[in-house]
N, CA, C and O atoms as a GROMACS GRO file, in nm:
protein
  280
    1MET      N    1   3.350   8.685  25.397
    1MET     CA    2   3.201   8.685  25.436
    1MET      C    3   3.190   8.634  25.584
    1MET      O    4   3.255   8.537  25.623
    2VAL      N    5   3.115   8.696  25.656
    2VAL     CA    6   3.086   8.652  25.792
    2VAL      C    7   2.951   8.590  25.799
    2VAL      O    8   2.853   8.649  25.754
    3CYS      N    9   2.943   8.470  25.856
    3CYS     CA   10   2.819   8.401  25.856
    3CYS      C   11   2.747   8.435  25.992
    3CYS      O   12   2.790   8.394  26.100
    4ARG      N   13   2.642   8.509  25.979
    4ARG     CA   14   2.564   8.564  26.100
    4ARG      C   15   2.457   8.467  26.137
    4ARG      O   16   2.417   8.474  26.253
    5SER      N   17   2.406   8.382  26.062
    5SER     CA   18   2.298   8.285  26.100
    5SER      C   19   2.313   8.163  26.017
    5SER      O   20   2.341   8.165  25.897
    6LEU      N   21   2.292   8.051  26.092
    6LEU     CA   22   2.300   7.919  26.034
    6LEU      C   23   2.159   7.865  26.006
    6LEU      O   24   2.144   7.749  25.966
    7ARG      N   25   2.054   7.950  26.026
    7ARG     CA   26   1.923   7.918  26.012
    7ARG      C   27   1.876   7.777  26.042
    7ARG      O   28   1.821   7.706  25.959
    8GLY      N   29   1.901   7.744  26.164
    8GLY     CA   30   1.855   7.616  26.212
    8GLY      C   31   1.946   7.492  26.183
    8GLY      O   32   1.924   7.383  26.236
    9LYS      N   33   2.044   7.513  26.099
    9LYS     CA   34   2.132   7.416  26.070
    9LYS      C   35   2.246   7.394  26.167
    9LYS      O   36   2.305   7.492  26.213
   10THR      N   37   2.278   7.280  26.198
   10THR     CA   38   2.395   7.253  26.294
   10THR      C   39   2.509   7.197  26.218
   10THR      O   40   2.502   7.083  26.174
   11PRO      N   41   2.619   7.277  26.200
   11PRO     CA   42   2.734   7.225  26.132
   11PRO      C   43   2.818   7.123  26.226
   11PRO      O   44   2.820   7.133  26.349
   12THR      N   45   2.881   7.030  26.156
   12THR     CA   46   2.970   6.931  26.216
   12THR      C   47   3.108   7.003  26.218
   12THR      O   48   3.166   7.018  26.111
   13TRP      N   49   3.162   7.045  26.327
   13TRP     CA   50   3.296   7.111  26.339
   13TRP      C   51   3.401   7.006  26.348
   13TRP      O   52   3.380   6.908  26.419
   14ARG      N   53   3.521   7.020  26.276
   14ARG     CA   54   3.623   6.937  26.283
   14ARG      C   55   3.751   7.019  26.303
   14ARG      O   56   3.754   7.137  26.268
   15LYS      N   57   3.854   6.959  26.358
   15LYS     CA   58   3.982   7.022  26.359
   15LYS      C   59   4.090   6.919  26.333
   15LYS      O   60   4.056   6.801  26.326
   16ALA      N   61   4.213   6.952  26.317
   16ALA     CA   62   4.329   6.864  26.275
   16ALA      C   63   4.333   6.758  26.378
   16ALA      O   64   4.306   6.783  26.495
   17SER      N   65   4.367   6.636  26.337
   17SER     CA   66   4.381   6.521  26.426
   17SER      C   67   4.495   6.544  26.531
   17SER      O   68   4.486   6.500  26.646
   18ARG      N   69   4.600   6.614  26.487
   18ARG     CA   70   4.702   6.648  26.590
   18ARG      C   71   4.661   6.742  26.693
   18ARG      O   72   4.732   6.759  26.792
   19SER      N   73   4.556   6.803  26.677
   19SER     CA   74   4.497   6.911  26.772
   19SER      C   75   4.380   6.866  26.846
   19SER      O   76   4.320   6.950  26.913
   20VAL      N   77   4.341   6.744  26.843
   20VAL     CA   78   4.214   6.703  26.900
   20VAL      C   79   4.201   6.725  27.042
   20VAL      O   80   4.092   6.755  27.091
   21ASP      N   81   4.313   6.710  27.115
   21ASP     CA   82   4.320   6.720  27.263
   21ASP      C   83   4.356   6.871  27.306
   21ASP      O   84   4.365   6.904  27.425
   22GLN      N   85   4.373   6.948  27.214
   22GLN     CA   86   4.413   7.092  27.242
   22GLN      C   87   4.306   7.191  27.194
   22GLN      O   88   4.219   7.154  27.114
   23ASN      N   89   4.310   7.310  27.238
   23ASN     CA   90   4.217   7.411  27.191
   23ASN      C   91   4.293   7.529  27.144
   23ASN      O   92   4.260   7.642  27.179
   24ASP      N   93   4.397   7.504  27.062
   24ASP     CA   94   4.477   7.615  27.008
   24ASP      C   95   4.484   7.610  26.852
   24ASP      O   96   4.592   7.624  26.795
   25CYS      N   97   4.374   7.591  26.789
   25CYS     CA   98   4.364   7.584  26.643
   25CYS      C   99   4.239   7.635  26.593
   25CYS      O  100   4.160   7.688  26.671
   26VAL      N  101   4.214   7.625  26.474
   26VAL     CA  102   4.083   7.661  26.410
   26VAL      C  103   4.006   7.534  26.391
   26VAL      O  104   4.065   7.426  26.388
   27GLU      N  105   3.880   7.544  26.378
   27GLU     CA  106   3.787   7.433  26.347
   27GLU      C  107   3.721   7.469  26.209
   27GLU      O  108   3.700   7.585  26.174
   28VAL      N  109   3.691   7.364  26.139
   28VAL     CA  110   3.615   7.397  26.009
   28VAL      C  111   3.494   7.304  25.996
   28VAL      O  112   3.494   7.192  26.046
   29ALA      N  113   3.396   7.351  25.930
   29ALA     CA  114   3.270   7.279  25.900
   29ALA      C  115   3.218   7.307  25.769
   29ALA      O  116   3.224   7.423  25.728
   30ALA      N  117   3.165   7.211  25.693
   30ALA     CA  118   3.096   7.232  25.567
   30ALA      C  119   2.944   7.261  25.599
   30ALA      O  120   2.881   7.198  25.684
   31LEU      N  121   2.892   7.360  25.524
   31LEU     CA  122   2.745   7.397  25.552
   31LEU      C  123   2.705   7.452  25.414
   31LEU      O  124   2.742   7.562  25.374
   32GLY      N  125   2.620   7.363  25.338
   32GLY     CA  126   2.589   7.401  25.206
   32GLY      C  127   2.710   7.415  25.120
   32GLY      O  128   2.802   7.333  25.117
   33PRO      N  129   2.704   7.535  25.044
   33PRO     CA  130   2.814   7.564  24.962
   33PRO      C  131   2.937   7.630  25.028
   33PRO      O  132   3.037   7.658  24.962
   34SER      N  133   2.928   7.652  25.154
   34SER     CA  134   3.038   7.724  25.228
   34SER      C  135   3.117   7.631  25.321
   34SER      O  136   3.069   7.528  25.368
   35VAL      N  137   3.240   7.675  25.344
   35VAL     CA  138   3.325   7.623  25.447
   35VAL      C  139   3.336   7.720  25.557
   35VAL      O  140   3.373   7.836  25.540
   36LEU      N  141   3.302   7.669  25.672
   36LEU     CA  142   3.291   7.767  25.790
   36LEU      C  143   3.425   7.748  25.878
   36LEU      O  144   3.475   7.636  25.894
   37ILE      N  145   3.478   7.862  25.930
   37ILE     CA  146   3.607   7.851  26.006
   37ILE      C  147   3.577   7.932  26.134
   37ILE      O  148   3.520   8.041  26.131
   38ARG      N  149   3.617   7.872  26.243
   38ARG     CA  150   3.609   7.946  26.373
   38ARG      C  151   3.728   7.905  26.462
   38ARG      O  152   3.794   7.803  26.443
   39ASP      N  153   3.748   7.992  26.558
   39ASP     CA  154   3.852   7.984  26.656
   39ASP      C  155   3.814   7.869  26.751
   39ASP      O  156   3.704   7.875  26.806
   40SER      N  157   3.892   7.766  26.776
   40SER     CA  158   3.859   7.658  26.866
   40SER      C  159   3.854   7.701  27.014
   40SER      O  160   3.794   7.633  27.097
   41ARG      N  161   3.920   7.818  27.050
   41ARG     CA  162   3.923   7.864  27.190
   41ARG      C  163   3.805   7.949  27.225
   41ARG      O  164   3.754   7.953  27.337
   42ASP      N  165   3.762   8.021  27.114
   42ASP     CA  166   3.653   8.117  27.133
   42ASP      C  167   3.535   8.123  27.033
   42ASP      O  168   3.523   8.208  26.945
   43HIS      N  169   3.450   8.024  27.058
   43HIS     CA  170   3.346   8.000  26.961
   43HIS      C  171   3.257   8.122  26.945
   43HIS      O  172   3.196   8.137  26.839
   44SER      N  173   3.246   8.208  27.044
   44SER     CA  174   3.171   8.328  27.032
   44SER      C  175   3.228   8.442  26.948
   44SER      O  176   3.161   8.542  26.920
   45ALA      N  177   3.357   8.422  26.909
   45ALA     CA  178   3.428   8.526  26.824
   45ALA      C  179   3.365   8.537  26.688
   45ALA      O  180   3.392   8.638  26.623
   46GLY      N  181   3.291   8.454  26.639
   46GLY     CA  182   3.228   8.454  26.511
   46GLY      C  183   3.279   8.346  26.418
   46GLY      O  184   3.367   8.268  26.454
   47VAL      N  185   3.226   8.343  26.304
   47VAL     CA  186   3.247   8.244  26.206
   47VAL      C  187   3.276   8.311  26.069
   47VAL      O  188   3.203   8.400  26.025
   48LEU      N  189   3.387   8.264  26.004
   48LEU     CA  190   3.415   8.302  25.868
   48LEU      C  191   3.366   8.204  25.785
   48LEU      O  192   3.386   8.085  25.807
   49ALA      N  193   3.288   8.253  25.669
   49ALA     CA  194   3.235   8.157  25.566
   49ALA      C  195   3.306   8.181  25.433
   49ALA      O  196   3.311   8.292  25.380
   50LEU      N  197   3.363   8.070  25.384
   50LEU     CA  198   3.433   8.092  25.253
   50LEU      C  199   3.358   7.999  25.150
   50LEU      O  200   3.303   7.894  25.185
   51ASP      N  201   3.360   8.043  25.025
   51ASP     CA  202   3.311   7.961  24.916
   51ASP      C  203   3.419   7.863  24.879
   51ASP      O  204   3.532   7.882  24.924
   52SER      N  205   3.396   7.767  24.805
   52SER     CA  206   3.491   7.665  24.778
   52SER      C  207   3.616   7.708  24.706
   52SER      O  208   3.721   7.649  24.731
   53ALA      N  209   3.613   7.802  24.622
   53ALA     CA  210   3.729   7.863  24.550
   53ALA      C  211   3.820   7.932  24.656
   53ALA      O  212   3.942   7.918  24.649
   54HIS      N  213   3.762   8.009  24.755
   54HIS     CA  214   3.846   8.070  24.846
   54HIS      C  215   3.905   7.977  24.942
   54HIS      O  216   4.021   7.994  24.981
   55TRP      N  217   3.826   7.870  24.986
   55TRP     CA  218   3.878   7.763  25.065
   55TRP      C  219   4.002   7.700  25.008
   55TRP      O  220   4.103   7.685  25.076
   56ILE      N  221   3.993   7.662  24.881
   56ILE     CA  222   4.109   7.593  24.805
   56ILE      C  223   4.225   7.685  24.806
   56ILE      O  224   4.336   7.641  24.833
   57THR      N  225   4.206   7.817  24.778
   57THR     CA  226   4.309   7.911  24.781
   57THR      C  227   4.376   7.917  24.908
   57THR      O  228   4.499   7.917  24.912
   58LEU      N  229   4.299   7.922  25.022
   58LEU     CA  230   4.349   7.934  25.159
   58LEU      C  231   4.435   7.812  25.191
   58LEU      O  232   4.548   7.825  25.237
   59VAL      N  233   4.380   7.694  25.166
   59VAL     CA  234   4.447   7.564  25.196
   59VAL      C  235   4.582   7.564  25.117
   59VAL      O  236   4.685   7.531  25.175
   60ASP      N  237   4.581   7.602  24.988
   60ASP     CA  238   4.694   7.592  24.909
   60ASP      C  239   4.802   7.686  24.969
   60ASP      O  240   4.917   7.645  24.973
   61ALA      N  241   4.773   7.807  25.014
   61ALA     CA  242   4.856   7.903  25.062
   61ALA      C  243   4.924   7.853  25.190
   61ALA      O  244   5.043   7.874  25.210
   62ILE      N  245   4.844   7.785  25.278
   62ILE     CA  246   4.890   7.723  25.401
   62ILE      C  247   4.985   7.615  25.377
   62ILE      O  248   5.090   7.610  25.440
   63GLN      N  249   4.952   7.525  25.285
   63GLN     CA  250   5.034   7.406  25.249
   63GLN      C  251   5.165   7.450  25.190
   63GLN      O  252   5.268   7.387  25.211
   64ASN      N  253   5.163   7.557  25.118
   64ASN     CA  254   5.290   7.605  25.046
   64ASN      C  255   5.369   7.706  25.127
   64ASN      O  256   5.467   7.761  25.076
   65GLY      N  257   5.330   7.734  25.254
   65GLY     CA  258   5.400   7.819  25.339
   65GLY      C  259   5.390   7.972  25.309
   65GLY      O  260   5.468   8.051  25.362
   66ARG      N  261   5.298   8.011  25.226
   66ARG     CA  262   5.281   8.153  25.199
   66ARG      C  263   5.229   8.230  25.306
   66ARG      O  264   5.230   8.353  25.294
   67LEU      N  265   5.181   8.173  25.418
   67LEU     CA  266   5.113   8.242  25.528
   67LEU      C  267   5.202   8.232  25.650
   67LEU      O  268   5.158   8.272  25.758
   68ASP      N  269   5.322   8.183  25.640
   68ASP     CA  270   5.418   8.170  25.752
   68ASP      C  271   5.476   8.299  25.819
   68ASP      O  272   5.538   8.293  25.926
   69GLY      N  273   5.454   8.412  25.755
   69GLY     CA  274   5.506   8.541  25.799
   69GLY      C  275   5.661   8.546  25.788
   69GLY      O  276   5.725   8.614  25.868
   70ARG      N  277   5.717   8.482  25.699
   70ARG     CA  278   5.863   8.487  25.691
   70ARG      C  279   5.903   8.594  25.590
   70ARG      O  280   6.022   8.616  25.568
   0.00000   0.00000   0.00000
């Protein structure tokens, strides 16, 4: 799902503590029932909105190396 409008709400964006001084990662924010994801280098590229189940599945896949492209 792509989030097209935040309807006046301002999300608090966060990125990994190891990447705070860099702009080569994604940023995440919670907004209502959604977790928002955006490119830290190109905020105008859009925002991906995931529900909690999809967010948990994504984090699990990342942590278990299933998205490493090997």
